[in-house]
C-alpha positions, -999 to +999 in steps of 0.1 A: -353-801+291-336-820+264-365-844+259-390-839+230-417-828+256-392-804+272-383-789+239-419-783+233-424-766+267-394-743+260-407-734+225-441-725+240-424-705+268-403-685+244-430-678+219-438-642+226-468-630+205-461-600+182-490-581+197-481-591+233-500-570+259-501-569+297-515-604+298-481-617+286-469-618+321-483-653+324-461-666+296-431-649+312-439-666+345-438-699+327-406-692+310-390-681+342-400-715+358-382-735+332-348-735+349-322-759+336-311-768+371-346-778+381-366-809+371-395-803+348-426-825+354-456-840+338-482-840+367-513-862+368-546-849+380-572-874+388-604-855+380-640-862+386-658-892+369-625-909+362-612-882+339-574-880+339-555-849+329-518-842+326-501-808+330-465-797+322-447-777+349-413-763+357-401-750+391-429-739+414-434-702+416-447-706+450-434-731+476-443-732+513-412-729+536-403-752+563-412-789+570-444-782+590-476-774+571-493-788+540-464-787+517-482-765+492-466-758+458-480-737+429-471-739+393-479-721+360-488-751+339-497-762+303-521-789+294-499-818+280-525-826+254-527-789+242-492-773+246-502-744+223-533-737+244-538-714+274-517-715+306-533-727+338-524-726+375-519-758+393-518-761+431-503-791+447-510-796+484-520-818+513-556-810+521-572-817+556-594-848+555-626-841+573-662-847+566-669-810+576-644-796+551-651-797+514-624-798+488-614-764+474-624-777+439-660-784+451-663-750+466-650-732+434-673-754+413-703-743+434-693-706+432-685-708+395-719-723+388-736-695+407-717-669+387-696-654+414-671-630+398-635-623+405-626-658+417-606-686+401-624-707+375-621-744+382-606-765+354-602-798+372-592-812+407-590-844+426-570-865+451-540-883+439-551-920+436-525-934+412-503-954+418-518-953+452-538-929+476-515-908+496-524-901+532-504-889+562-498-912+590-488-888+618-522-887+635-524-925+637-488-929+650-497-903+677-527-923+687-507-955+689-482-938+711-509-925+735-533-955+737-533-953+776-542-916+776-579-920+768-587-884+774-559-869+752-569-852+721-547-858+690-532-825+678-525-838+644-548-839+615-551-864+586-540-850+552-544-863+517-524-854+486-546-832+463-543-812+431-564-784+417-561-765+384-577-732+377-578-710+345-566-677+359-529-671+366-528-642+390-500-620+403-493-606+437-514-575+445-483-556+453-477-554+415-504-526+413-491-496+393-509-468+412-531-462+443-563-460+424-556-493+407-551-509+441-585-496+453-601-511+421-585-545+427-596-544+463-632-536+453-632-566+430-621-589+458-647-575+483-673-578+456-663-615+451-665-620+489-701-605+490-713-626+461-700-658+477-714-648+511-748-643+495-746-678+481-737-691+517-699-693+516-676-672+537-639-671+528-623-670+563-587-664+552-585-629+538-547-620+534-522-602+512-512-635+497-548-645+488-557-612+471-543-614+437-547-595+405-551-607+368-555-590+335-591-595+322-587-596+284-625-591+279-624-558+296-587-549+289-582-541+326-565-554+357-589-568+382-588-583+416-589-621+422-600-635+456-581-668+458-576-697+480-610-709+491-599-741+508-606-727+544-639-713+535-671-724+552-708-728+546-726-700+565-755-722+572-734-745+595-748-746+630-718-763+645-711-746+678-674-756+676-649-752+650-642-779+623-605-780+633-586-778+666-567-747+654-578-713+643-576-710+605-564-677+590-533-656+585-521-639+618-511-606+603-545-600+587-569-615+611-593-592+629-583-581+664-615-596+678-607-630+662-571-628+677-585-620+711-610-648+710-597-680+692-632-696+696-650-667+678-671-676+648-657-655+619-683-631+606-686-605+578-672-577+601-640-599+607-635-604+570-640-567+562-615-558+589-591-582+573-596-565+539-587-532+556-555-547+571-545-559+536-551-524+522-530-508+550-503-534+545-499-527+508-504-488+511-478-483+537-453-503+517-458-486+483-473-451+489-457-420+503-465-412+539-450-398+572-438-431+587-400-431+588-395-467+598-419-490+579-402-522+593-409-512+629-444-504+622-450-536+602-438-557+632-457-537+658-490-536+638-490-569+619-467-593+637-467-584+673-488-603+698-497-604+735-502-632+760-538-635+774-546-646+809-554-681+795-519-684+784-529-682+747-515-656+724-537-626+715-537-595+693-507-571+695-511-539+714-506-517+684-533-532+662-559-535+690-553-498+700-558-487+664-591-506+662-603-492+695-593-456+689-600-454+651-565-440+644-534-456+630-506-449+656-471-445+643-455-439+677-467-445+712-456-432+746-449-465+764-455-450+799-488-434+793-498-457+764-509-426+744-505-419+707-476-396+698-481-394+660-506-407+635-501-421+600-509-398+571-504-405+534-489-376+515-492-364+479-460-372+460-441-344+444-444-338+407-416-350+384-406-315+374-405-303+410-392-332+430-382-312+461-414-293+464-438-304+491-474-309+479-499-301+507-529-319+491-542-348+512-538-382+495-572-398+489-561-429+508-564-409+540-602-405+534-605-442+528-585-452+558-602-427+582-637-437+571-631-474+576-614-468+609-645-448+620-666-479+615-641-502+631-637-479+662-677-478+665-678-516+661-651-521+689-666-495+712-699-517+713-681-549+721-680-561+757-643-551+762-626-522+777-619-497+750-588-476+751-592-438+758-592-420+725-561-397+724-562-363+710-553-361+673-547-336+646-579-323+628-594-340+597-574-337+565-585-313+537-610-327+513-597-340+479-601-319+448-623-326+418-610-351+395-593-346+361-603-372+334-596-407+347-598-442+332-633-455+338-626-487+358-653-513+352-671-527+383-684-563+377-682-556+340-704-525+342-697-488+343-697-471+377-729-456+390-733-419+391-715-405+421-746-387+432-763-421+439-736-429+465-741-417+500-712-395+513-695-407+544-690-383+573-656-386+590-666-368+622-666-391+653-701-399+666-710-387+700-740-409+709-745-447+712-771-445+684-746-429+661-719-455+670-744-482+663-752-468+629-715-466+620-708-502+632-737-515+611-717-506+580-694-535+587-722-561+589-728-560+552-705-554+522-725-525+508-709-496+526-673-505+519-680-513+483-697-478+479-668-461+498-643-476+473-665-470+443-668-434+454-630-430+458-625-443+422-652-425+404-665-397+426-650-362+430-617-376+441-584-368+424-556-393+426-519-385+420-510-399+385-479-416+397-481-423+435-466-458+437-431-459+453-403-486+455-411-510+483-402-493+516-395-526+534-358-534+537-346-561+513-336-583+542-370-582+558-375-573+595-374-589+629-403-610+642-413-617+677-389-643+692-414-665+708-434-673+677-430-707+659-410-702+627-436-721+607-462-695+617-442-663+612-423-666+580-453-655+559-441-620+554-405-629+550-410-656+525-442-644+508-462-612+512-432-592+526-410-592+495-425-607+464-458-624+476-476-652+459-476-652+421-505-671+404-534-687+423-512-700+451-521-699+487-507-677+516-490-692+547-513-699+576-508-688+611-519-718+631-532-713+666-525-749+677-488-742+674-489-710+694-511-726+720-487-755+723-459-730+728-478-711+754-486-743+773-449-750+776-443-718+795-437-718+831-467-718+855-457-683+867-459-670+832-492-688+825-509-673+856-499-637+849-529-615+857-520-589+832-520-587+795-485-580+781-471-571+748-442-594+737-413-572+724-388-583+697-357-599+710-332-619+691-346-629+657-349-666+648-329-680+620-352-692+592-347-728+582 
């Protein structure tokens, strides 16, 4: 901090523009990172064609917890050769070395070249090669120790130290200011996913930590940013098996089908379901509803798991039931396994009448119910035993016509006329043909994009101030006792209270870890003929 370069960093960080707008959050993040009790660094990025760049950083604003993993750290950064220039986001990680897995920078370069919107813009990237190439040795040490076990498969992967720099510095999606703004940011991310998919790339790690937002100065609006493309895959790949031994993705937001079948190829319907889980994750934390214990719901829906007959871990009972019934269960009768109460979002009271109950239905209900209808139809057509649909309250009242709202630009363009968008029917289909028609809406992006567009610009009125204080307890909540700590600290350390600022990655739930844990169970437990939900016991202490 006392060096000449450190003084320049501090001067740049504290130089607040006189006309500072919402975009000044980036400078504030950089200023916050310049702590006097933390080393400040000049990091080298060995880019393409031998071009070397240097970036100035302080404390990482994202740092993966624990000793297992890829050691990812994310920084708000300045170009050392242009300190008065723009801020960047630098990610330092250990990437998996495989011929089948492209570097994240290569993927972003391809998508940027093809004009995909609402994704990070690549500045530079490359493996660290100076003073020497840095590779992990764990996989080779394991092979040396198991030379006689010719049939054994090494569970460890080779990793290489890698850095990537992008132009956008995002902030966690949880910073949205009202529900309608959340829907707009989600639309942006789904639109980015659709454009990338059209170009042959599927993301495969949709999570709360990877959906960010940033202020687009060209439009003067907050937009969504679909981040962290390192686990993405070429859709033209015909490989029957996965590229890695473990399932990639974030447990809490993976589709129920993917959790039930670790070898399943991730498709559009899985990704759209993950977008839905992210929406629910944020809505139940920050919007008003009838759930009186958010922490318990978060564990039951997002974190819980069950043990399959194979000994592997599968989807938790609550999430699976919600997908199969098309309803979000708040409480269940454990004996009859029926839903006792359903989640409903409520209209917040006005500021001048804080104790008066407003009976209008929050527009989030319509969005949730419609997507759940598609998901229920999708799961009803799958070759699994669907849960019996419990009786539930009747449909919520339709939302009223809107007052004048801010026109939220979609891909830089004004929204379409609401009359051009097909209205969704929330009534449950009774025939297989009707179920198939609803399930088809998950096989492309169009229906979900139109649903969100209609919610933003159709005849839907949103409460002016519907965001509440985070309803999760400050100390977090209990996780399943049998899950590896490296796999379950996502919500506690990241998305649960504070999330990922900037273009940093989320924590990954790795199936190889849970499978190894399952394999260590006693033979009696492995041979259990019934699927059972694992209840929370004593919480692990985080390291």
